[in-house]
Backbone bond lengths (Angstrom), bond angles and torsions (degrees), N, CA, C in turn:
res aa  C-N    CA-C-N  psi(-1)  N-CA   C-N-CA  omega(-1)  CA-C   N-CA-C  phi
1 M - - - 1.445 - - 1.530 108.81 -
2 T 1.329 116.68 118.30 1.451 122.45 -177.39 1.522 110.76 -85.79
3 T 1.337 116.01 131.19 1.455 121.44 177.25 1.519 108.48 -107.96
4 R 1.333 116.00 132.27 1.458 121.30 179.75 1.521 109.74 -127.49
5 E 1.326 114.60 164.41 1.462 120.08 176.28 1.522 108.86 -91.14
6 Y 1.336 115.40 135.62 1.459 122.16 -179.45 1.516 109.63 -129.41
7 E 1.318 114.36 157.68 1.443 120.95 172.93 1.516 107.65 -131.43
8 A 1.322 116.25 126.41 1.457 121.49 -179.53 1.522 108.73 -115.89
9 L 1.309 115.65 128.90 1.454 121.28 172.23 1.517 105.98 -106.74
10 I 1.318 115.92 118.32 1.462 122.00 -175.53 1.523 108.22 -115.88
11 I 1.328 116.18 131.94 1.461 121.21 176.88 1.523 107.88 -110.83
12 F 1.335 114.81 115.46 1.460 121.29 177.34 1.523 109.16 -92.24
13 K 1.328 116.49 158.71 1.461 121.02 176.78 1.528 109.78 -59.66
14 A 1.324 115.89 139.09 1.466 121.26 -177.80 1.519 112.51 -69.40
15 S 1.313 117.92 -18.28 1.465 120.71 -178.94 1.530 112.56 -72.13
16 A 1.314 117.39 -12.11 1.464 120.82 -179.96 1.529 110.52 -76.23
17 S 1.333 116.21 143.67 1.468 121.57 177.97 1.529 109.40 -79.75
18 E 1.334 116.01 168.50 1.471 120.68 179.98 1.535 112.16 -58.48
19 P 1.348 118.73 -45.75 1.474 118.16 177.43 1.533 111.92 -62.68
20 E 1.326 116.35 -35.34 1.466 120.39 178.69 1.533 110.41 -66.67
21 I 1.327 117.14 -40.50 1.468 121.46 177.40 1.527 109.59 -62.39
22 A 1.320 117.02 -43.92 1.472 120.89 178.74 1.526 110.52 -61.28
23 R 1.339 116.59 -40.89 1.466 120.31 178.84 1.527 110.98 -66.06
24 L 1.330 117.01 -42.78 1.468 120.88 179.49 1.528 111.27 -65.24
25 A 1.325 116.37 -40.60 1.462 120.14 177.38 1.526 110.39 -63.75
26 G 1.327 116.35 -39.84 1.468 120.80 176.48 1.519 111.67 -61.91
27 Q 1.334 116.25 -38.46 1.466 119.77 177.03 1.520 111.02 -63.58
28 C 1.329 117.08 -40.83 1.471 120.63 178.59 1.528 110.35 -63.33
29 E 1.336 116.03 -41.73 1.462 120.04 177.75 1.528 110.77 -62.49
30 E 1.319 117.06 -42.30 1.466 121.06 178.83 1.526 111.17 -62.70
31 Q 1.327 117.34 -38.43 1.458 120.82 178.49 1.528 110.46 -63.35
32 V 1.326 116.72 -40.52 1.474 120.38 177.23 1.521 109.44 -61.88
33 K 1.331 117.16 -45.31 1.465 120.97 -178.83 1.522 111.91 -64.98
34 K 1.342 117.41 -40.31 1.464 120.77 179.32 1.525 111.75 -63.50
35 L 1.318 116.54 -28.84 1.461 120.63 179.88 1.529 112.18 -88.22
36 G 1.323 116.99 9.26 1.459 120.68 175.70 1.511 114.02 93.39
37 G 1.320 117.81 14.70 1.463 121.62 -178.97 1.513 112.59 -95.45
38 R 1.323 114.44 174.03 1.458 121.93 179.45 1.526 107.70 -134.76
39 I 1.327 117.51 132.07 1.463 122.80 -178.40 1.527 109.45 -81.61
40 A 1.334 116.33 126.84 1.463 121.44 176.40 1.532 110.34 -94.48
41 A 1.328 117.08 -40.87 1.467 121.42 -179.66 1.519 109.16 -158.88
42 S 1.314 114.53 149.90 1.453 121.27 177.41 1.520 106.95 -140.81
43 Q 1.329 116.30 124.22 1.458 120.00 -173.99 1.523 110.73 -137.60
44 N 1.328 115.75 126.61 1.454 121.35 174.16 1.525 107.31 -81.87
45 M 1.325 117.19 121.91 1.460 121.65 -176.52 1.532 111.41 -95.63
46 G 1.316 117.04 -5.09 1.456 120.48 176.58 1.516 113.57 89.11
47 R 1.314 114.09 -178.34 1.465 122.07 -178.21 1.527 108.80 -86.88
48 R 1.330 115.45 133.63 1.466 121.07 179.92 1.521 110.12 -139.31
49 R 1.305 114.52 156.57 1.457 120.86 176.87 1.526 108.26 -79.59
50 L 1.320 116.29 134.75 1.460 121.45 178.55 1.529 109.83 -78.22
51 A 1.312 117.74 149.66 1.460 122.36 179.26 1.531 110.87 -66.64
52 F 1.320 116.28 -30.58 1.465 121.71 177.30 1.522 108.10 -150.55
53 R 1.314 116.32 162.78 1.464 120.41 -179.33 1.526 110.83 -65.42
54 I 1.312 114.79 135.54 1.453 121.48 174.18 1.528 106.46 -129.70
55 V 1.290 117.48 118.85 1.463 123.09 -179.55 1.539 110.67 49.45
56 R 1.320 115.60 49.38 1.473 123.89 179.28 1.521 113.83 62.55
57 Q 1.310 117.96 19.42 1.455 122.16 179.70 1.534 109.01 -107.57
58 T 1.340 116.70 137.48 1.460 120.93 175.96 1.529 111.40 -109.08
59 E 1.338 116.74 -13.22 1.457 122.49 176.46 1.515 109.07 -132.02
60 G 1.319 114.82 159.47 1.453 119.53 177.24 1.516 110.67 -151.25
61 C 1.308 116.50 159.19 1.459 123.00 176.31 1.523 107.53 -101.23
62 Y 1.315 115.69 113.00 1.453 121.81 -175.44 1.521 110.91 -86.59
63 H 1.323 115.59 140.21 1.465 121.39 177.03 1.534 107.84 -138.82
64 L 1.325 115.65 129.13 1.456 121.85 -179.44 1.523 108.99 -104.66
65 L 1.314 116.54 129.07 1.457 122.10 -177.25 1.524 108.61 -129.23
66 R 1.336 117.20 117.84 1.464 122.06 175.48 1.520 107.20 -106.56
67 F 1.332 115.26 132.42 1.461 118.94 -175.67 1.517 111.12 -153.69
68 Y 1.323 114.55 163.35 1.456 123.29 173.58 1.517 106.54 -111.36
69 A 1.328 116.29 133.87 1.464 119.21 -178.58 1.516 109.83 -153.38
70 P 1.318 116.36 155.03 1.464 120.15 173.36 1.527 109.61 -62.97
71 T 1.316 116.88 137.66 1.465 120.67 -176.70 1.523 111.94 -59.71
72 E 1.320 117.26 -31.36 1.465 120.93 -178.69 1.529 111.88 -68.60
73 Q 1.322 117.47 -23.06 1.466 121.10 -174.25 1.525 113.83 -91.42
74 V 1.321 117.94 -10.15 1.463 120.37 -177.36 1.531 110.90 -66.71
75 V 1.318 117.50 -35.75 1.467 120.79 177.45 1.532 110.03 -62.79
76 A 1.322 116.94 -40.85 1.465 120.79 178.00 1.529 110.54 -65.64
77 L 1.341 117.13 -38.69 1.462 120.54 177.77 1.531 110.24 -64.71
78 E 1.324 117.19 -43.20 1.466 120.22 178.22 1.527 110.68 -59.36
79 R 1.313 117.00 -40.59 1.457 121.19 178.89 1.525 110.62 -62.34
80 L 1.336 116.99 -44.58 1.461 120.99 179.58 1.533 111.51 -63.93
81 L 1.325 117.10 -40.41 1.463 120.69 178.68 1.526 111.09 -67.28
82 R 1.319 116.07 -37.76 1.462 120.89 179.47 1.538 111.14 -64.08
83 L 1.315 117.21 -32.45 1.466 122.01 -178.73 1.531 113.38 -79.51
84 N 1.322 117.22 -15.73 1.461 121.30 -178.51 1.532 109.16 -78.13
85 E 1.318 117.04 115.75 1.462 121.85 -175.84 1.521 113.40 -71.65
86 A 1.314 118.78 -16.92 1.460 121.80 179.24 1.530 111.58 -80.22
87 I 1.330 117.12 -12.31 1.466 121.66 -179.66 1.516 109.16 -93.95
88 V 1.339 115.00 123.00 1.460 121.15 178.99 1.523 109.71 -80.50
89 R 1.331 116.34 -45.17 1.464 121.99 -177.93 1.517 108.13 -158.30
90 F 1.326 116.58 153.44 1.464 120.90 174.49 1.516 109.22 -148.47
91 M 1.318 115.10 159.20 1.455 121.37 176.60 1.523 107.85 -144.64
92 I 1.320 116.19 129.36 1.459 121.31 177.58 1.520 107.54 -115.49
93 L 1.326 115.86 123.64 1.463 121.79 -179.72 1.520 109.84 -123.28
94 T 1.340 115.43 150.37 1.462 120.19 173.13 1.517 108.79 -84.95
95 E 1.307 116.53 167.89 1.460 121.46 178.74 1.536 110.88 -60.76
96 E 1.332 116.87 -36.11 1.466 120.68 179.66 1.528 111.37 -67.58
97 E 1.322 116.93 -37.31 1.466 120.81 178.41 1.524 111.50 -70.48
98 L 1.329 116.28 -27.24 1.456 120.73 -179.64 1.525 113.24 -81.35
99 A 1.315 118.35 -23.95 1.461 122.09 -174.58 1.531 113.18 -53.66
100 P 1.351 120.31 -47.86 1.473 119.00 178.92 1.533 112.76 -63.09
101 L 1.325 117.58 -34.35 1.466 120.91 178.75 1.518 111.21 -67.41
102 V 1.327 116.20 -40.38 1.460 120.92 179.18 1.522 109.90 -66.37
103 A 1.327 117.27 -41.60 1.459 120.90 179.08 1.528 111.05 -63.66
104 A 1.322 117.22 -41.31 1.459 121.24 178.76 1.526 110.78 -65.53
105 A 1.318 117.05 -38.59 1.459 120.74 179.65 1.523 111.13 -68.77
106 A 1.316 117.22 -35.30 1.459 120.75 178.82 1.526 110.79 -68.82
107 A 1.323 117.04 -33.26 1.464 121.37 -179.05 1.523 112.07 -76.38
108 S 1.314 117.82 -30.08 1.461 122.04 -176.07 1.520 110.34 -123.06
109 P 1.328 118.65 114.72 1.468 120.25 -179.62 1.521 113.46 -61.23
110 S 1.318 118.52 -31.18 1.461 120.37 -179.81 1.513 111.74 -72.47
111 A 1.318 118.51 -21.19 1.463 122.27 -179.41 1.519 111.86 -76.66
112 E 1.337 118.21 -16.00 1.462 119.96 -178.81 1.513 112.23 -61.59
113 S 1.324 117.16 -33.59 1.461 118.48 178.93 1.518 111.14 -72.61
114 A 1.340 117.70 -24.50 1.459 120.68 179.41 1.522 111.59 -77.76
115 V 1.336 117.22 -29.55 1.461 121.85 179.88 1.522 107.04 -121.20
116 P 1.332 118.41 89.97 1.462 122.13 -173.97 1.515 113.76 -58.77
117 S 1.315 118.74 -34.80 1.450 120.71 -176.69 1.522 112.06 -71.36
118 A 1.312 118.40 -22.81 1.455 121.62 -178.58 1.523 110.68 -63.49
119 A 1.308 117.77 -40.89 1.455 120.96 179.27 1.523 110.45 -62.95
120 A 1.315 116.73 -40.04 1.457 120.78 179.72 1.522 111.01 -67.61
121 R 1.323 116.90 -37.31 1.464 120.08 -178.92 1.519 112.56 -70.46
122 N 1.324 118.05 -34.30 1.447 120.62 -177.95 1.517 111.68 -66.45
123 T 1.325 118.17 -19.80 1.453 120.95 179.46 1.523 112.11 -87.67
124 D 1.339 118.38 -11.64 1.473 120.58 -178.50 1.505 111.56 -73.34
């Protein structure tokens, strides 16, 4: 069973309170652990305006989750996230898929705000 590093950007509904966001993020972390994964980092990115409406939402609460998980279990995690009604949108990328984004963010200072994880990686 191959384990890889993943990064998930999860957008929760903006109507949720801060404690509710923390609880929902904790649930996502627990789902990763139940599927045999390990959490590397979890960061609340705060409330932001969406570029376009998604499910009648104009704002969302962003949460960044970095984790290690078996490749076979990521599909199951995506299914669980898709079923969660508090999640407006999510994206799970591998470290290889993130590399071009990080390189672009490092080359352009204005791109750092577009790729939140790039700023965190440049400090490592």
